[in-house]
ZATORMI-191018 format. One record per residue (C-alpha): residue number from 1; residue in one letter; x negated, z negated, y. Coordinates in steps of 0.5 Angstrom, whole numbers, plus 500, padded with zeros to 3 digits. Layout:
<rec><keba>NUM</keba><torke>a</torke><xx>X</xx><zz>Z</zz><yy>Y</yy></rec>
...
***
This chain:
<rec><keba>1</keba><torke>h</torke><xx>393</xx><zz>394</zz><yy>112</yy></rec>
<rec><keba>2</keba><torke>p</torke><xx>400</xx><zz>390</zz><yy>111</yy></rec>
<rec><keba>3</keba><torke>p</torke><xx>403</xx><zz>394</zz><yy>104</yy></rec>
<rec><keba>4</keba><torke>f</torke><xx>396</xx><zz>394</zz><yy>101</yy></rec>
<rec><keba>5</keba><torke>y</torke><xx>395</xx><zz>390</zz><yy>095</yy></rec>
<rec><keba>6</keba><torke>n</torke><xx>388</xx><zz>388</zz><yy>092</yy></rec>
<rec><keba>7</keba><torke>h</torke><xx>387</xx><zz>385</zz><yy>086</yy></rec>
<rec><keba>8</keba><torke>l</torke><xx>389</xx><zz>379</zz><yy>085</yy></rec>
<rec><keba>9</keba><torke>f</torke><xx>384</xx><zz>374</zz><yy>081</yy></rec>
<rec><keba>10</keba><torke>a</torke><xx>387</xx><zz>368</zz><yy>077</yy></rec>
<rec><keba>11</keba><torke>g</torke><xx>384</xx><zz>361</zz><yy>077</yy></rec>
<rec><keba>12</keba><torke>l</torke><xx>381</xx><zz>358</zz><yy>071</yy></rec>
<rec><keba>13</keba><torke>d</torke><xx>384</xx><zz>359</zz><yy>064</yy></rec>
<rec><keba>14</keba><torke>y</torke><xx>381</xx><zz>355</zz><yy>059</yy></rec>
<rec><keba>15</keba><torke>h</torke><xx>383</xx><zz>359</zz><yy>053</yy></rec>
<rec><keba>16</keba><torke>s</torke><xx>378</xx><zz>365</zz><yy>056</yy></rec>
<rec><keba>17</keba><torke>l</torke><xx>373</xx><zz>361</zz><yy>058</yy></rec>
<rec><keba>18</keba><torke>p</torke><xx>367</xx><zz>363</zz><yy>054</yy></rec>
<rec><keba>19</keba><torke>a</torke><xx>369</xx><zz>370</zz><yy>055</yy></rec>
<rec><keba>20</keba><torke>r</torke><xx>369</xx><zz>369</zz><yy>063</yy></rec>
<rec><keba>21</keba><torke>w</torke><xx>362</xx><zz>366</zz><yy>062</yy></rec>
<rec><keba>22</keba><torke>i</torke><xx>360</xx><zz>372</zz><yy>059</yy></rec>
<rec><keba>23</keba><torke>t</torke><xx>363</xx><zz>377</zz><yy>064</yy></rec>
<rec><keba>24</keba><torke>e</torke><xx>360</xx><zz>372</zz><yy>070</yy></rec>
<rec><keba>25</keba><torke>a</torke><xx>353</xx><zz>373</zz><yy>067</yy></rec>
<rec><keba>26</keba><torke>l</torke><xx>354</xx><zz>380</zz><yy>066</yy></rec>
<rec><keba>27</keba><torke>n</torke><xx>356</xx><zz>380</zz><yy>073</yy></rec>
<rec><keba>28</keba><torke>a</torke><xx>361</xx><zz>386</zz><yy>071</yy></rec>
<rec><keba>29</keba><torke>s</torke><xx>368</xx><zz>387</zz><yy>074</yy></rec>
<rec><keba>30</keba><torke>a</torke><xx>373</xx><zz>389</zz><yy>068</yy></rec>
<rec><keba>31</keba><torke>y</torke><xx>378</xx><zz>393</zz><yy>070</yy></rec>
<rec><keba>32</keba><torke>t</torke><xx>376</xx><zz>400</zz><yy>070</yy></rec>
<rec><keba>33</keba><torke>y</torke><xx>373</xx><zz>404</zz><yy>065</yy></rec>
<rec><keba>34</keba><torke>e</torke><xx>367</xx><zz>406</zz><yy>070</yy></rec>
<rec><keba>35</keba><torke>v</torke><xx>365</xx><zz>399</zz><yy>071</yy></rec>
<rec><keba>36</keba><torke>a</torke><xx>367</xx><zz>396</zz><yy>064</yy></rec>
<rec><keba>37</keba><torke>p</torke><xx>367</xx><zz>401</zz><yy>058</yy></rec>
<rec><keba>38</keba><torke>v</torke><xx>366</xx><zz>396</zz><yy>053</yy></rec>
<rec><keba>39</keba><torke>g</torke><xx>372</xx><zz>391</zz><yy>056</yy></rec>
<rec><keba>40</keba><torke>v</torke><xx>377</xx><zz>397</zz><yy>057</yy></rec>
<rec><keba>41</keba><torke>l</torke><xx>375</xx><zz>399</zz><yy>049</yy></rec>
<rec><keba>42</keba><torke>l</torke><xx>376</xx><zz>392</zz><yy>047</yy></rec>
<rec><keba>43</keba><torke>e</torke><xx>383</xx><zz>392</zz><yy>050</yy></rec>
<rec><keba>44</keba><torke>e</torke><xx>385</xx><zz>398</zz><yy>047</yy></rec>
<rec><keba>45</keba><torke>e</torke><xx>383</xx><zz>396</zz><yy>040</yy></rec>
<rec><keba>46</keba><torke>v</torke><xx>387</xx><zz>389</zz><yy>041</yy></rec>
<rec><keba>47</keba><torke>l</torke><xx>393</xx><zz>393</zz><yy>043</yy></rec>
<rec><keba>48</keba><torke>r</torke><xx>392</xx><zz>398</zz><yy>038</yy></rec>
<rec><keba>49</keba><torke>t</torke><xx>392</xx><zz>392</zz><yy>033</yy></rec>
<rec><keba>50</keba><torke>l</torke><xx>398</xx><zz>388</zz><yy>036</yy></rec>
<rec><keba>51</keba><torke>r</torke><xx>402</xx><zz>395</zz><yy>035</yy></rec>
<rec><keba>52</keba><torke>k</torke><xx>400</xx><zz>395</zz><yy>028</yy></rec>
<rec><keba>53</keba><torke>m</torke><xx>402</xx><zz>388</zz><yy>027</yy></rec>
<rec><keba>54</keba><torke>i</torke><xx>409</xx><zz>389</zz><yy>030</yy></rec>
<rec><keba>55</keba><torke>g</torke><xx>410</xx><zz>396</zz><yy>026</yy></rec>
<rec><keba>56</keba><torke>w</torke><xx>410</xx><zz>400</zz><yy>033</yy></rec>
<rec><keba>57</keba><torke>t</torke><xx>407</xx><zz>407</zz><yy>032</yy></rec>
<rec><keba>58</keba><torke>s</torke><xx>406</xx><zz>408</zz><yy>039</yy></rec>
<rec><keba>59</keba><torke>g</torke><xx>406</xx><zz>404</zz><yy>045</yy></rec>
<rec><keba>60</keba><torke>d</torke><xx>401</xx><zz>402</zz><yy>051</yy></rec>
<rec><keba>61</keba><torke>g</torke><xx>400</xx><zz>396</zz><yy>055</yy></rec>
<rec><keba>62</keba><torke>i</torke><xx>395</xx><zz>392</zz><yy>059</yy></rec>
<rec><keba>63</keba><torke>f</torke><xx>392</xx><zz>385</zz><yy>059</yy></rec>
<rec><keba>64</keba><torke>c</torke><xx>394</xx><zz>381</zz><yy>066</yy></rec>
<rec><keba>65</keba><torke>p</torke><xx>390</xx><zz>375</zz><yy>068</yy></rec>
<rec><keba>66</keba><torke>g</torke><xx>396</xx><zz>371</zz><yy>071</yy></rec>
<rec><keba>67</keba><torke>g</torke><xx>403</xx><zz>371</zz><yy>073</yy></rec>
<rec><keba>68</keba><torke>s</torke><xx>402</xx><zz>374</zz><yy>080</yy></rec>
<rec><keba>69</keba><torke>v</torke><xx>398</xx><zz>381</zz><yy>077</yy></rec>
<rec><keba>70</keba><torke>s</torke><xx>403</xx><zz>381</zz><yy>071</yy></rec>
<rec><keba>71</keba><torke>n</torke><xx>409</xx><zz>381</zz><yy>076</yy></rec>
<rec><keba>72</keba><torke>m</torke><xx>406</xx><zz>386</zz><yy>080</yy></rec>
<rec><keba>73</keba><torke>c</torke><xx>405</xx><zz>391</zz><yy>074</yy></rec>
<rec><keba>74</keba><torke>a</torke><xx>412</xx><zz>390</zz><yy>072</yy></rec>
<rec><keba>75</keba><torke>m</torke><xx>415</xx><zz>391</zz><yy>079</yy></rec>
<rec><keba>76</keba><torke>n</torke><xx>410</xx><zz>398</zz><yy>079</yy></rec>
<rec><keba>77</keba><torke>v</torke><xx>413</xx><zz>400</zz><yy>072</yy></rec>
<rec><keba>78</keba><torke>a</torke><xx>420</xx><zz>399</zz><yy>074</yy></rec>
<rec><keba>79</keba><torke>r</torke><xx>419</xx><zz>402</zz><yy>081</yy></rec>
<rec><keba>80</keba><torke>y</torke><xx>416</xx><zz>408</zz><yy>077</yy></rec>
<rec><keba>81</keba><torke>r</torke><xx>421</xx><zz>409</zz><yy>072</yy></rec>
<rec><keba>82</keba><torke>l</torke><xx>427</xx><zz>408</zz><yy>077</yy></rec>
<rec><keba>83</keba><torke>c</torke><xx>423</xx><zz>413</zz><yy>082</yy></rec>
<rec><keba>84</keba><torke>p</torke><xx>418</xx><zz>417</zz><yy>079</yy></rec>
<rec><keba>85</keba><torke>r</torke><xx>417</xx><zz>421</zz><yy>085</yy></rec>
<rec><keba>86</keba><torke>v</torke><xx>414</xx><zz>415</zz><yy>088</yy></rec>
<rec><keba>87</keba><torke>k</torke><xx>407</xx><zz>418</zz><yy>085</yy></rec>
<rec><keba>88</keba><torke>t</torke><xx>407</xx><zz>424</zz><yy>088</yy></rec>
<rec><keba>89</keba><torke>a</torke><xx>411</xx><zz>423</zz><yy>095</yy></rec>
<rec><keba>90</keba><torke>g</torke><xx>409</xx><zz>416</zz><yy>096</yy></rec>
<rec><keba>91</keba><torke>l</torke><xx>413</xx><zz>410</zz><yy>098</yy></rec>
<rec><keba>92</keba><torke>s</torke><xx>415</xx><zz>412</zz><yy>105</yy></rec>
<rec><keba>93</keba><torke>a</torke><xx>418</xx><zz>418</zz><yy>102</yy></rec>
<rec><keba>94</keba><torke>l</torke><xx>424</xx><zz>415</zz><yy>098</yy></rec>
<rec><keba>95</keba><torke>p</torke><xx>430</xx><zz>411</zz><yy>101</yy></rec>
<rec><keba>96</keba><torke>r</torke><xx>428</xx><zz>403</zz><yy>102</yy></rec>
<rec><keba>97</keba><torke>l</torke><xx>429</xx><zz>400</zz><yy>095</yy></rec>
<rec><keba>98</keba><torke>v</torke><xx>432</xx><zz>393</zz><yy>094</yy></rec>
<rec><keba>99</keba><torke>l</torke><xx>430</xx><zz>388</zz><yy>089</yy></rec>
<rec><keba>100</keba><torke>f</torke><xx>435</xx><zz>382</zz><yy>087</yy></rec>
<rec><keba>101</keba><torke>t</torke><xx>431</xx><zz>375</zz><yy>085</yy></rec>
<rec><keba>102</keba><torke>s</torke><xx>434</xx><zz>368</zz><yy>083</yy></rec>
<rec><keba>103</keba><torke>g</torke><xx>431</xx><zz>361</zz><yy>083</yy></rec>
<rec><keba>104</keba><torke>e</torke><xx>433</xx><zz>361</zz><yy>076</yy></rec>
<rec><keba>105</keba><torke>v</torke><xx>428</xx><zz>361</zz><yy>071</yy></rec>
***
């Protein structure tokens, strides 16, 4: 289906190689609580610690495996913030959205 975006798995990150060995050995996908409760709880604890370190009392976040997933998450968050109705009505019920991009980094 053309507008379907599946999980975009990233390449090797040498900093997380030991963790990757463990997840590969356990043969577990670590993207939902149902399939990886320890990974999800660990992610929540790390985020809680990071919030405490910077002085935030509340907040939320996720760890992404790379730039593609990070960009896709950012686009979804921006879309939900701009058009919260997309969650209940679906994308096809909204006017066509436009995104401006630049080659400048």
